[in-house]
Chimera marker file (.cmm) of the C-alpha trace (Angstrom):
<marker_set name="trace">
<marker id="1" x="14.570" y="-44.024" z="7.119" r="1" g="1" b="0" radius="0.5"/>
<marker id="2" x="17.957" y="-42.491" z="6.246" r="1" g="1" b="0" radius="0.5"/>
<marker id="3" x="20.604" y="-40.871" z="8.365" r="1" g="1" b="0" radius="0.5"/>
<marker id="4" x="22.281" y="-37.835" z="6.894" r="1" g="1" b="0" radius="0.5"/>
<marker id="5" x="24.285" y="-34.778" z="7.972" r="1" g="1" b="0" radius="0.5"/>
<marker id="6" x="22.335" y="-31.805" z="9.252" r="1" g="1" b="0" radius="0.5"/>
<marker id="7" x="21.788" y="-29.002" z="6.744" r="1" g="1" b="0" radius="0.5"/>
<marker id="8" x="21.163" y="-25.381" z="7.587" r="1" g="1" b="0" radius="0.5"/>
<marker id="9" x="17.455" y="-25.653" z="6.746" r="1" g="1" b="0" radius="0.5"/>
<marker id="10" x="17.047" y="-28.235" z="9.567" r="1" g="1" b="0" radius="0.5"/>
<marker id="11" x="17.874" y="-25.905" z="12.431" r="1" g="1" b="0" radius="0.5"/>
<marker id="12" x="14.410" y="-24.681" z="13.319" r="1" g="1" b="0" radius="0.5"/>
<marker id="13" x="12.805" y="-28.147" z="12.920" r="1" g="1" b="0" radius="0.5"/>
<marker id="14" x="15.571" y="-29.736" z="14.999" r="1" g="1" b="0" radius="0.5"/>
<marker id="15" x="15.118" y="-27.073" z="17.756" r="1" g="1" b="0" radius="0.5"/>
<marker id="16" x="11.415" y="-27.988" z="17.994" r="1" g="1" b="0" radius="0.5"/>
<marker id="17" x="11.881" y="-31.735" z="17.739" r="1" g="1" b="0" radius="0.5"/>
<marker id="18" x="14.659" y="-31.818" z="20.412" r="1" g="1" b="0" radius="0.5"/>
<marker id="19" x="12.564" y="-29.722" z="22.820" r="1" g="1" b="0" radius="0.5"/>
<marker id="20" x="9.516" y="-31.955" z="22.290" r="1" g="1" b="0" radius="0.5"/>
<marker id="21" x="11.507" y="-35.144" z="22.662" r="1" g="1" b="0" radius="0.5"/>
<marker id="22" x="12.794" y="-34.178" z="26.109" r="1" g="1" b="0" radius="0.5"/>
<marker id="23" x="9.391" y="-33.082" z="27.479" r="1" g="1" b="0" radius="0.5"/>
<marker id="24" x="8.714" y="-36.682" z="28.664" r="1" g="1" b="0" radius="0.5"/>
<marker id="25" x="12.283" y="-37.758" z="29.318" r="1" g="1" b="0" radius="0.5"/>
<marker id="26" x="13.060" y="-39.110" z="32.784" r="1" g="1" b="0" radius="0.5"/>
<marker id="27" x="16.126" y="-36.876" z="32.971" r="1" g="1" b="0" radius="0.5"/>
<marker id="28" x="16.120" y="-33.577" z="31.124" r="1" g="1" b="0" radius="0.5"/>
<marker id="29" x="17.282" y="-30.059" z="31.733" r="1" g="1" b="0" radius="0.5"/>
<marker id="30" x="14.853" y="-28.428" z="29.356" r="1" g="1" b="0" radius="0.5"/>
<marker id="31" x="17.800" y="-26.770" z="27.638" r="1" g="1" b="0" radius="0.5"/>
<marker id="32" x="18.852" y="-29.553" z="25.325" r="1" g="1" b="0" radius="0.5"/>
<marker id="33" x="17.832" y="-27.663" z="22.127" r="1" g="1" b="0" radius="0.5"/>
<marker id="34" x="19.732" y="-24.627" z="23.370" r="1" g="1" b="0" radius="0.5"/>
<marker id="35" x="22.889" y="-26.776" z="23.797" r="1" g="1" b="0" radius="0.5"/>
<marker id="36" x="22.705" y="-27.847" z="20.128" r="1" g="1" b="0" radius="0.5"/>
<marker id="37" x="21.978" y="-24.302" z="19.064" r="1" g="1" b="0" radius="0.5"/>
<marker id="38" x="25.012" y="-22.915" z="20.908" r="1" g="1" b="0" radius="0.5"/>
<marker id="39" x="27.294" y="-25.733" z="19.648" r="1" g="1" b="0" radius="0.5"/>
<marker id="40" x="26.115" y="-24.957" z="16.066" r="1" g="1" b="0" radius="0.5"/>
<marker id="41" x="26.667" y="-21.197" z="16.564" r="1" g="1" b="0" radius="0.5"/>
<marker id="42" x="30.155" y="-21.786" z="17.895" r="1" g="1" b="0" radius="0.5"/>
<marker id="43" x="31.087" y="-24.203" z="15.110" r="1" g="1" b="0" radius="0.5"/>
<marker id="44" x="31.599" y="-26.878" z="17.725" r="1" g="1" b="0" radius="0.5"/>
<marker id="45" x="29.505" y="-29.701" z="16.248" r="1" g="1" b="0" radius="0.5"/>
<marker id="46" x="31.854" y="-32.448" z="15.098" r="1" g="1" b="0" radius="0.5"/>
<marker id="47" x="28.825" y="-34.367" z="13.918" r="1" g="1" b="0" radius="0.5"/>
<marker id="48" x="25.182" y="-33.374" z="13.673" r="1" g="1" b="0" radius="0.5"/>
<marker id="49" x="23.246" y="-36.331" z="12.239" r="1" g="1" b="0" radius="0.5"/>
<marker id="50" x="19.589" y="-36.360" z="11.363" r="1" g="1" b="0" radius="0.5"/>
<marker id="51" x="17.276" y="-39.409" z="11.038" r="1" g="1" b="0" radius="0.5"/>
<marker id="52" x="14.769" y="-38.645" z="8.302" r="1" g="1" b="0" radius="0.5"/>
<marker id="53" x="11.880" y="-40.462" z="6.740" r="1" g="1" b="0" radius="0.5"/>
<marker id="54" x="9.753" y="-39.112" z="3.834" r="1" g="1" b="0" radius="0.5"/>
<marker id="55" x="11.109" y="-35.622" z="4.595" r="1" g="1" b="0" radius="0.5"/>
<marker id="56" x="10.172" y="-35.717" z="8.320" r="1" g="1" b="0" radius="0.5"/>
<marker id="57" x="12.934" y="-35.395" z="10.928" r="1" g="1" b="0" radius="0.5"/>
<marker id="58" x="12.550" y="-38.262" z="13.382" r="1" g="1" b="0" radius="0.5"/>
<marker id="59" x="15.758" y="-37.939" z="15.376" r="1" g="1" b="0" radius="0.5"/>
<marker id="60" x="19.058" y="-36.133" z="15.936" r="1" g="1" b="0" radius="0.5"/>
<marker id="61" x="22.446" y="-36.795" z="17.536" r="1" g="1" b="0" radius="0.5"/>
<marker id="62" x="25.002" y="-34.106" z="18.365" r="1" g="1" b="0" radius="0.5"/>
<marker id="63" x="28.693" y="-34.747" z="18.816" r="1" g="1" b="0" radius="0.5"/>
<marker id="64" x="31.126" y="-32.088" z="20.106" r="1" g="1" b="0" radius="0.5"/>
<marker id="65" x="34.745" y="-32.067" z="21.239" r="1" g="1" b="0" radius="0.5"/>
<marker id="66" x="35.679" y="-32.644" z="24.920" r="1" g="1" b="0" radius="0.5"/>
<marker id="67" x="38.630" y="-33.558" z="27.000" r="1" g="1" b="0" radius="0.5"/>
<marker id="68" x="39.121" y="-36.237" z="29.601" r="1" g="1" b="0" radius="0.5"/>
<marker id="69" x="41.817" y="-35.843" z="32.291" r="1" g="1" b="0" radius="0.5"/>
<marker id="70" x="43.400" y="-33.117" z="30.206" r="1" g="1" b="0" radius="0.5"/>
<marker id="71" x="43.587" y="-35.278" z="27.035" r="1" g="1" b="0" radius="0.5"/>
<marker id="72" x="41.845" y="-33.352" z="24.242" r="1" g="1" b="0" radius="0.5"/>
<marker id="73" x="40.147" y="-34.940" z="21.294" r="1" g="1" b="0" radius="0.5"/>
<marker id="74" x="37.513" y="-36.956" z="23.018" r="1" g="1" b="0" radius="0.5"/>
<marker id="75" x="34.048" y="-36.947" z="21.373" r="1" g="1" b="0" radius="0.5"/>
<marker id="76" x="31.078" y="-36.039" z="23.559" r="1" g="1" b="0" radius="0.5"/>
<marker id="77" x="27.687" y="-37.340" z="22.510" r="1" g="1" b="0" radius="0.5"/>
<marker id="78" x="24.649" y="-35.352" z="23.487" r="1" g="1" b="0" radius="0.5"/>
<marker id="79" x="21.941" y="-34.730" z="23.186" r="1" g="1" b="0" radius="0.5"/>
<marker id="80" x="20.440" y="-37.673" z="21.426" r="1" g="1" b="0" radius="0.5"/>
<marker id="81" x="16.801" y="-36.997" z="20.651" r="1" g="1" b="0" radius="0.5"/>
<marker id="82" x="14.025" y="-38.984" z="18.954" r="1" g="1" b="0" radius="0.5"/>
<marker id="83" x="10.682" y="-37.371" z="18.166" r="1" g="1" b="0" radius="0.5"/>
<marker id="84" x="7.697" y="-38.262" z="20.360" r="1" g="1" b="0" radius="0.5"/>
<marker id="85" x="5.679" y="-41.013" z="18.689" r="1" g="1" b="0" radius="0.5"/>
<marker id="86" x="8.806" y="-42.450" z="17.114" r="1" g="1" b="0" radius="0.5"/>
<marker id="87" x="10.698" y="-43.489" z="20.259" r="1" g="1" b="0" radius="0.5"/>
<marker id="88" x="11.321" y="-47.157" z="20.863" r="1" g="1" b="0" radius="0.5"/>
<marker id="89" x="11.593" y="-47.898" z="17.123" r="1" g="1" b="0" radius="0.5"/>
<marker id="90" x="15.421" y="-48.124" z="16.897" r="1" g="1" b="0" radius="0.5"/>
<marker id="91" x="15.970" y="-44.577" z="15.572" r="1" g="1" b="0" radius="0.5"/>
<marker id="92" x="18.195" y="-43.570" z="18.500" r="1" g="1" b="0" radius="0.5"/>
<marker id="93" x="20.149" y="-46.769" z="18.079" r="1" g="1" b="0" radius="0.5"/>
<marker id="94" x="20.608" y="-46.179" z="14.388" r="1" g="1" b="0" radius="0.5"/>
<marker id="95" x="21.860" y="-42.598" z="15.037" r="1" g="1" b="0" radius="0.5"/>
<marker id="96" x="24.224" y="-43.860" z="17.742" r="1" g="1" b="0" radius="0.5"/>
<marker id="97" x="25.693" y="-46.563" z="15.518" r="1" g="1" b="0" radius="0.5"/>
<marker id="98" x="26.162" y="-44.086" z="12.649" r="1" g="1" b="0" radius="0.5"/>
<marker id="99" x="27.909" y="-41.595" z="14.927" r="1" g="1" b="0" radius="0.5"/>
<marker id="100" x="30.227" y="-44.200" z="16.490" r="1" g="1" b="0" radius="0.5"/>
<marker id="101" x="31.181" y="-45.519" z="13.039" r="1" g="1" b="0" radius="0.5"/>
<marker id="102" x="32.200" y="-42.020" z="11.939" r="1" g="1" b="0" radius="0.5"/>
<marker id="103" x="34.090" y="-41.326" z="15.185" r="1" g="1" b="0" radius="0.5"/>
<marker id="104" x="36.279" y="-44.405" z="15.255" r="1" g="1" b="0" radius="0.5"/>
<marker id="105" x="39.788" y="-43.444" z="14.326" r="1" g="1" b="0" radius="0.5"/>
<marker id="106" x="38.999" y="-39.750" z="14.824" r="1" g="1" b="0" radius="0.5"/>
<marker id="107" x="38.952" y="-39.669" z="18.650" r="1" g="1" b="0" radius="0.5"/>
<marker id="108" x="40.477" y="-41.777" z="21.425" r="1" g="1" b="0" radius="0.5"/>
<marker id="109" x="36.940" y="-42.509" z="22.545" r="1" g="1" b="0" radius="0.5"/>
<marker id="110" x="33.489" y="-41.181" z="23.262" r="1" g="1" b="0" radius="0.5"/>
<marker id="111" x="31.926" y="-39.918" z="26.429" r="1" g="1" b="0" radius="0.5"/>
<marker id="112" x="28.378" y="-39.005" z="27.442" r="1" g="1" b="0" radius="0.5"/>
<marker id="113" x="26.060" y="-38.548" z="30.328" r="1" g="1" b="0" radius="0.5"/>
<marker id="114" x="23.101" y="-40.873" z="30.295" r="1" g="1" b="0" radius="0.5"/>
<marker id="115" x="21.265" y="-43.980" z="31.385" r="1" g="1" b="0" radius="0.5"/>
<marker id="116" x="23.726" y="-46.852" z="31.667" r="1" g="1" b="0" radius="0.5"/>
<marker id="117" x="20.895" y="-49.341" z="31.038" r="1" g="1" b="0" radius="0.5"/>
<marker id="118" x="20.382" y="-47.803" z="27.612" r="1" g="1" b="0" radius="0.5"/>
<marker id="119" x="23.940" y="-46.902" z="26.577" r="1" g="1" b="0" radius="0.5"/>
<marker id="120" x="25.554" y="-50.210" z="27.734" r="1" g="1" b="0" radius="0.5"/>
<marker id="121" x="24.293" y="-51.836" z="24.512" r="1" g="1" b="0" radius="0.5"/>
<marker id="122" x="26.734" y="-49.694" z="22.542" r="1" g="1" b="0" radius="0.5"/>
<marker id="123" x="29.662" y="-50.485" z="24.823" r="1" g="1" b="0" radius="0.5"/>
<marker id="124" x="29.524" y="-47.465" z="27.132" r="1" g="1" b="0" radius="0.5"/>
<marker id="125" x="30.245" y="-47.921" z="30.865" r="1" g="1" b="0" radius="0.5"/>
<marker id="126" x="31.382" y="-45.914" z="33.874" r="1" g="1" b="0" radius="0.5"/>
<marker id="127" x="35.090" y="-45.824" z="34.644" r="1" g="1" b="0" radius="0.5"/>
<marker id="128" x="36.689" y="-45.292" z="38.067" r="1" g="1" b="0" radius="0.5"/>
<marker id="129" x="38.014" y="-41.767" z="38.182" r="1" g="1" b="0" radius="0.5"/>
<marker id="130" x="36.033" y="-40.434" z="35.173" r="1" g="1" b="0" radius="0.5"/>
<marker id="131" x="33.903" y="-37.582" z="36.456" r="1" g="1" b="0" radius="0.5"/>
<marker id="132" x="31.968" y="-34.534" z="35.510" r="1" g="1" b="0" radius="0.5"/>
<marker id="133" x="31.496" y="-32.146" z="38.433" r="1" g="1" b="0" radius="0.5"/>
<marker id="134" x="27.921" y="-32.198" z="39.712" r="1" g="1" b="0" radius="0.5"/>
<marker id="135" x="26.995" y="-35.328" z="37.838" r="1" g="1" b="0" radius="0.5"/>
<marker id="136" x="26.729" y="-38.757" z="39.473" r="1" g="1" b="0" radius="0.5"/>
<marker id="137" x="29.657" y="-40.990" z="38.329" r="1" g="1" b="0" radius="0.5"/>
<marker id="138" x="27.347" y="-43.921" z="37.445" r="1" g="1" b="0" radius="0.5"/>
<marker id="139" x="25.857" y="-41.871" z="34.587" r="1" g="1" b="0" radius="0.5"/>
<marker id="140" x="29.134" y="-40.434" z="33.300" r="1" g="1" b="0" radius="0.5"/>
<marker id="141" x="29.949" y="-43.019" z="30.722" r="1" g="1" b="0" radius="0.5"/>
<marker id="142" x="32.729" y="-43.687" z="28.180" r="1" g="1" b="0" radius="0.5"/>
<marker id="143" x="33.527" y="-45.927" z="25.254" r="1" g="1" b="0" radius="0.5"/>
<marker id="144" x="37.255" y="-45.922" z="24.634" r="1" g="1" b="0" radius="0.5"/>
<marker id="145" x="38.306" y="-46.987" z="21.111" r="1" g="1" b="0" radius="0.5"/>
<marker id="146" x="41.735" y="-48.349" z="21.936" r="1" g="1" b="0" radius="0.5"/>
<marker id="147" x="42.552" y="-51.275" z="24.282" r="1" g="1" b="0" radius="0.5"/>
<marker id="148" x="45.073" y="-49.114" z="26.159" r="1" g="1" b="0" radius="0.5"/>
<marker id="149" x="42.814" y="-46.045" z="26.366" r="1" g="1" b="0" radius="0.5"/>
<marker id="150" x="41.482" y="-45.512" z="29.833" r="1" g="1" b="0" radius="0.5"/>
<marker id="151" x="39.262" y="-42.434" z="30.456" r="1" g="1" b="0" radius="0.5"/>
<marker id="152" x="40.294" y="-41.038" z="33.823" r="1" g="1" b="0" radius="0.5"/>
<marker id="153" x="39.933" y="-37.584" z="35.229" r="1" g="1" b="0" radius="0.5"/>
<marker id="154" x="37.619" y="-34.721" z="34.739" r="1" g="1" b="0" radius="0.5"/>
<marker id="155" x="35.356" y="-34.555" z="31.701" r="1" g="1" b="0" radius="0.5"/>
<marker id="156" x="35.441" y="-31.047" z="30.287" r="1" g="1" b="0" radius="0.5"/>
<marker id="157" x="32.639" y="-30.164" z="27.849" r="1" g="1" b="0" radius="0.5"/>
<marker id="158" x="32.137" y="-27.209" z="25.514" r="1" g="1" b="0" radius="0.5"/>
<marker id="159" x="30.737" y="-24.137" z="27.287" r="1" g="1" b="0" radius="0.5"/>
<marker id="160" x="27.435" y="-24.698" z="25.489" r="1" g="1" b="0" radius="0.5"/>
<marker id="161" x="26.603" y="-27.266" z="28.176" r="1" g="1" b="0" radius="0.5"/>
<marker id="162" x="26.966" y="-24.622" z="30.929" r="1" g="1" b="0" radius="0.5"/>
<marker id="163" x="23.538" y="-23.188" z="30.207" r="1" g="1" b="0" radius="0.5"/>
<link id1="1" id2="2" r="1" g="1" b="0" radius="0.2"/>
<link id1="2" id2="3" r="1" g="1" b="0" radius="0.2"/>
<link id1="3" id2="4" r="1" g="1" b="0" radius="0.2"/>
<link id1="4" id2="5" r="1" g="1" b="0" radius="0.2"/>
<link id1="5" id2="6" r="1" g="1" b="0" radius="0.2"/>
<link id1="6" id2="7" r="1" g="1" b="0" radius="0.2"/>
<link id1="7" id2="8" r="1" g="1" b="0" radius="0.2"/>
<link id1="8" id2="9" r="1" g="1" b="0" radius="0.2"/>
<link id1="9" id2="10" r="1" g="1" b="0" radius="0.2"/>
<link id1="10" id2="11" r="1" g="1" b="0" radius="0.2"/>
<link id1="11" id2="12" r="1" g="1" b="0" radius="0.2"/>
<link id1="12" id2="13" r="1" g="1" b="0" radius="0.2"/>
<link id1="13" id2="14" r="1" g="1" b="0" radius="0.2"/>
<link id1="14" id2="15" r="1" g="1" b="0" radius="0.2"/>
<link id1="15" id2="16" r="1" g="1" b="0" radius="0.2"/>
<link id1="16" id2="17" r="1" g="1" b="0" radius="0.2"/>
<link id1="17" id2="18" r="1" g="1" b="0" radius="0.2"/>
<link id1="18" id2="19" r="1" g="1" b="0" radius="0.2"/>
<link id1="19" id2="20" r="1" g="1" b="0" radius="0.2"/>
<link id1="20" id2="21" r="1" g="1" b="0" radius="0.2"/>
<link id1="21" id2="22" r="1" g="1" b="0" radius="0.2"/>
<link id1="22" id2="23" r="1" g="1" b="0" radius="0.2"/>
<link id1="23" id2="24" r="1" g="1" b="0" radius="0.2"/>
<link id1="24" id2="25" r="1" g="1" b="0" radius="0.2"/>
<link id1="25" id2="26" r="1" g="1" b="0" radius="0.2"/>
<link id1="26" id2="27" r="1" g="1" b="0" radius="0.2"/>
<link id1="27" id2="28" r="1" g="1" b="0" radius="0.2"/>
<link id1="28" id2="29" r="1" g="1" b="0" radius="0.2"/>
<link id1="29" id2="30" r="1" g="1" b="0" radius="0.2"/>
<link id1="30" id2="31" r="1" g="1" b="0" radius="0.2"/>
<link id1="31" id2="32" r="1" g="1" b="0" radius="0.2"/>
<link id1="32" id2="33" r="1" g="1" b="0" radius="0.2"/>
<link id1="33" id2="34" r="1" g="1" b="0" radius="0.2"/>
<link id1="34" id2="35" r="1" g="1" b="0" radius="0.2"/>
<link id1="35" id2="36" r="1" g="1" b="0" radius="0.2"/>
<link id1="36" id2="37" r="1" g="1" b="0" radius="0.2"/>
<link id1="37" id2="38" r="1" g="1" b="0" radius="0.2"/>
<link id1="38" id2="39" r="1" g="1" b="0" radius="0.2"/>
<link id1="39" id2="40" r="1" g="1" b="0" radius="0.2"/>
<link id1="40" id2="41" r="1" g="1" b="0" radius="0.2"/>
<link id1="41" id2="42" r="1" g="1" b="0" radius="0.2"/>
<link id1="42" id2="43" r="1" g="1" b="0" radius="0.2"/>
<link id1="43" id2="44" r="1" g="1" b="0" radius="0.2"/>
<link id1="44" id2="45" r="1" g="1" b="0" radius="0.2"/>
<link id1="45" id2="46" r="1" g="1" b="0" radius="0.2"/>
<link id1="46" id2="47" r="1" g="1" b="0" radius="0.2"/>
<link id1="47" id2="48" r="1" g="1" b="0" radius="0.2"/>
<link id1="48" id2="49" r="1" g="1" b="0" radius="0.2"/>
<link id1="49" id2="50" r="1" g="1" b="0" radius="0.2"/>
<link id1="50" id2="51" r="1" g="1" b="0" radius="0.2"/>
<link id1="51" id2="52" r="1" g="1" b="0" radius="0.2"/>
<link id1="52" id2="53" r="1" g="1" b="0" radius="0.2"/>
<link id1="53" id2="54" r="1" g="1" b="0" radius="0.2"/>
<link id1="54" id2="55" r="1" g="1" b="0" radius="0.2"/>
<link id1="55" id2="56" r="1" g="1" b="0" radius="0.2"/>
<link id1="56" id2="57" r="1" g="1" b="0" radius="0.2"/>
<link id1="57" id2="58" r="1" g="1" b="0" radius="0.2"/>
<link id1="58" id2="59" r="1" g="1" b="0" radius="0.2"/>
<link id1="59" id2="60" r="1" g="1" b="0" radius="0.2"/>
<link id1="60" id2="61" r="1" g="1" b="0" radius="0.2"/>
<link id1="61" id2="62" r="1" g="1" b="0" radius="0.2"/>
<link id1="62" id2="63" r="1" g="1" b="0" radius="0.2"/>
<link id1="63" id2="64" r="1" g="1" b="0" radius="0.2"/>
<link id1="64" id2="65" r="1" g="1" b="0" radius="0.2"/>
<link id1="65" id2="66" r="1" g="1" b="0" radius="0.2"/>
<link id1="66" id2="67" r="1" g="1" b="0" radius="0.2"/>
<link id1="67" id2="68" r="1" g="1" b="0" radius="0.2"/>
<link id1="68" id2="69" r="1" g="1" b="0" radius="0.2"/>
<link id1="69" id2="70" r="1" g="1" b="0" radius="0.2"/>
<link id1="70" id2="71" r="1" g="1" b="0" radius="0.2"/>
<link id1="71" id2="72" r="1" g="1" b="0" radius="0.2"/>
<link id1="72" id2="73" r="1" g="1" b="0" radius="0.2"/>
<link id1="73" id2="74" r="1" g="1" b="0" radius="0.2"/>
<link id1="74" id2="75" r="1" g="1" b="0" radius="0.2"/>
<link id1="75" id2="76" r="1" g="1" b="0" radius="0.2"/>
<link id1="76" id2="77" r="1" g="1" b="0" radius="0.2"/>
<link id1="77" id2="78" r="1" g="1" b="0" radius="0.2"/>
<link id1="78" id2="79" r="1" g="1" b="0" radius="0.2"/>
<link id1="79" id2="80" r="1" g="1" b="0" radius="0.2"/>
<link id1="80" id2="81" r="1" g="1" b="0" radius="0.2"/>
<link id1="81" id2="82" r="1" g="1" b="0" radius="0.2"/>
<link id1="82" id2="83" r="1" g="1" b="0" radius="0.2"/>
<link id1="83" id2="84" r="1" g="1" b="0" radius="0.2"/>
<link id1="84" id2="85" r="1" g="1" b="0" radius="0.2"/>
<link id1="85" id2="86" r="1" g="1" b="0" radius="0.2"/>
<link id1="86" id2="87" r="1" g="1" b="0" radius="0.2"/>
<link id1="87" id2="88" r="1" g="1" b="0" radius="0.2"/>
<link id1="88" id2="89" r="1" g="1" b="0" radius="0.2"/>
<link id1="89" id2="90" r="1" g="1" b="0" radius="0.2"/>
<link id1="90" id2="91" r="1" g="1" b="0" radius="0.2"/>
<link id1="91" id2="92" r="1" g="1" b="0" radius="0.2"/>
<link id1="92" id2="93" r="1" g="1" b="0" radius="0.2"/>
<link id1="93" id2="94" r="1" g="1" b="0" radius="0.2"/>
<link id1="94" id2="95" r="1" g="1" b="0" radius="0.2"/>
<link id1="95" id2="96" r="1" g="1" b="0" radius="0.2"/>
<link id1="96" id2="97" r="1" g="1" b="0" radius="0.2"/>
<link id1="97" id2="98" r="1" g="1" b="0" radius="0.2"/>
<link id1="98" id2="99" r="1" g="1" b="0" radius="0.2"/>
<link id1="99" id2="100" r="1" g="1" b="0" radius="0.2"/>
<link id1="100" id2="101" r="1" g="1" b="0" radius="0.2"/>
<link id1="101" id2="102" r="1" g="1" b="0" radius="0.2"/>
<link id1="102" id2="103" r="1" g="1" b="0" radius="0.2"/>
<link id1="103" id2="104" r="1" g="1" b="0" radius="0.2"/>
<link id1="104" id2="105" r="1" g="1" b="0" radius="0.2"/>
<link id1="105" id2="106" r="1" g="1" b="0" radius="0.2"/>
<link id1="106" id2="107" r="1" g="1" b="0" radius="0.2"/>
<link id1="107" id2="108" r="1" g="1" b="0" radius="0.2"/>
<link id1="108" id2="109" r="1" g="1" b="0" radius="0.2"/>
<link id1="109" id2="110" r="1" g="1" b="0" radius="0.2"/>
<link id1="110" id2="111" r="1" g="1" b="0" radius="0.2"/>
<link id1="111" id2="112" r="1" g="1" b="0" radius="0.2"/>
<link id1="112" id2="113" r="1" g="1" b="0" radius="0.2"/>
<link id1="113" id2="114" r="1" g="1" b="0" radius="0.2"/>
<link id1="114" id2="115" r="1" g="1" b="0" radius="0.2"/>
<link id1="115" id2="116" r="1" g="1" b="0" radius="0.2"/>
<link id1="116" id2="117" r="1" g="1" b="0" radius="0.2"/>
<link id1="117" id2="118" r="1" g="1" b="0" radius="0.2"/>
<link id1="118" id2="119" r="1" g="1" b="0" radius="0.2"/>
<link id1="119" id2="120" r="1" g="1" b="0" radius="0.2"/>
<link id1="120" id2="121" r="1" g="1" b="0" radius="0.2"/>
<link id1="121" id2="122" r="1" g="1" b="0" radius="0.2"/>
<link id1="122" id2="123" r="1" g="1" b="0" radius="0.2"/>
<link id1="123" id2="124" r="1" g="1" b="0" radius="0.2"/>
<link id1="124" id2="125" r="1" g="1" b="0" radius="0.2"/>
<link id1="125" id2="126" r="1" g="1" b="0" radius="0.2"/>
<link id1="126" id2="127" r="1" g="1" b="0" radius="0.2"/>
<link id1="127" id2="128" r="1" g="1" b="0" radius="0.2"/>
<link id1="128" id2="129" r="1" g="1" b="0" radius="0.2"/>
<link id1="129" id2="130" r="1" g="1" b="0" radius="0.2"/>
<link id1="130" id2="131" r="1" g="1" b="0" radius="0.2"/>
<link id1="131" id2="132" r="1" g="1" b="0" radius="0.2"/>
<link id1="132" id2="133" r="1" g="1" b="0" radius="0.2"/>
<link id1="133" id2="134" r="1" g="1" b="0" radius="0.2"/>
<link id1="134" id2="135" r="1" g="1" b="0" radius="0.2"/>
<link id1="135" id2="136" r="1" g="1" b="0" radius="0.2"/>
<link id1="136" id2="137" r="1" g="1" b="0" radius="0.2"/>
<link id1="137" id2="138" r="1" g="1" b="0" radius="0.2"/>
<link id1="138" id2="139" r="1" g="1" b="0" radius="0.2"/>
<link id1="139" id2="140" r="1" g="1" b="0" radius="0.2"/>
<link id1="140" id2="141" r="1" g="1" b="0" radius="0.2"/>
<link id1="141" id2="142" r="1" g="1" b="0" radius="0.2"/>
<link id1="142" id2="143" r="1" g="1" b="0" radius="0.2"/>
<link id1="143" id2="144" r="1" g="1" b="0" radius="0.2"/>
<link id1="144" id2="145" r="1" g="1" b="0" radius="0.2"/>
<link id1="145" id2="146" r="1" g="1" b="0" radius="0.2"/>
<link id1="146" id2="147" r="1" g="1" b="0" radius="0.2"/>
<link id1="147" id2="148" r="1" g="1" b="0" radius="0.2"/>
<link id1="148" id2="149" r="1" g="1" b="0" radius="0.2"/>
<link id1="149" id2="150" r="1" g="1" b="0" radius="0.2"/>
<link id1="150" id2="151" r="1" g="1" b="0" radius="0.2"/>
<link id1="151" id2="152" r="1" g="1" b="0" radius="0.2"/>
<link id1="152" id2="153" r="1" g="1" b="0" radius="0.2"/>
<link id1="153" id2="154" r="1" g="1" b="0" radius="0.2"/>
<link id1="154" id2="155" r="1" g="1" b="0" radius="0.2"/>
<link id1="155" id2="156" r="1" g="1" b="0" radius="0.2"/>
<link id1="156" id2="157" r="1" g="1" b="0" radius="0.2"/>
<link id1="157" id2="158" r="1" g="1" b="0" radius="0.2"/>
<link id1="158" id2="159" r="1" g="1" b="0" radius="0.2"/>
<link id1="159" id2="160" r="1" g="1" b="0" radius="0.2"/>
<link id1="160" id2="161" r="1" g="1" b="0" radius="0.2"/>
<link id1="161" id2="162" r="1" g="1" b="0" radius="0.2"/>
<link id1="162" id2="163" r="1" g="1" b="0" radius="0.2"/>
</marker_set>
């Protein structure tokens, strides 16, 4: 398996794979593929990485700009998708590690909304005062890159996440 940047020819396959990957997810809006599509159309994907094996797309991670407490430049990860039948094989972890490696030094930190049990392994955790309206604080997670960086305040995402 290799991880590479998305290319234009991937768009349709990614749309299908992201939709299928969230059909059985515990938490899903059903609009995850649309979020990626709108981010792509707005030129708001900082990173769009694809996990591929023998020409088949097995996973994808999207990263877009956000702000935390009025501080711009934070990276927002989401969605992270792995094709059904390939979940639980480390593909999501490999995509996350690749994204974090590229983001260090480029952003004060990374934020996401997700299962703390899964994302804790990468260093993500909830922070007092970090919030996204309408989202439980225990699933609004951050990974600051600097020892003095404390994510506090409202998380503001790209409008693509508004539906």
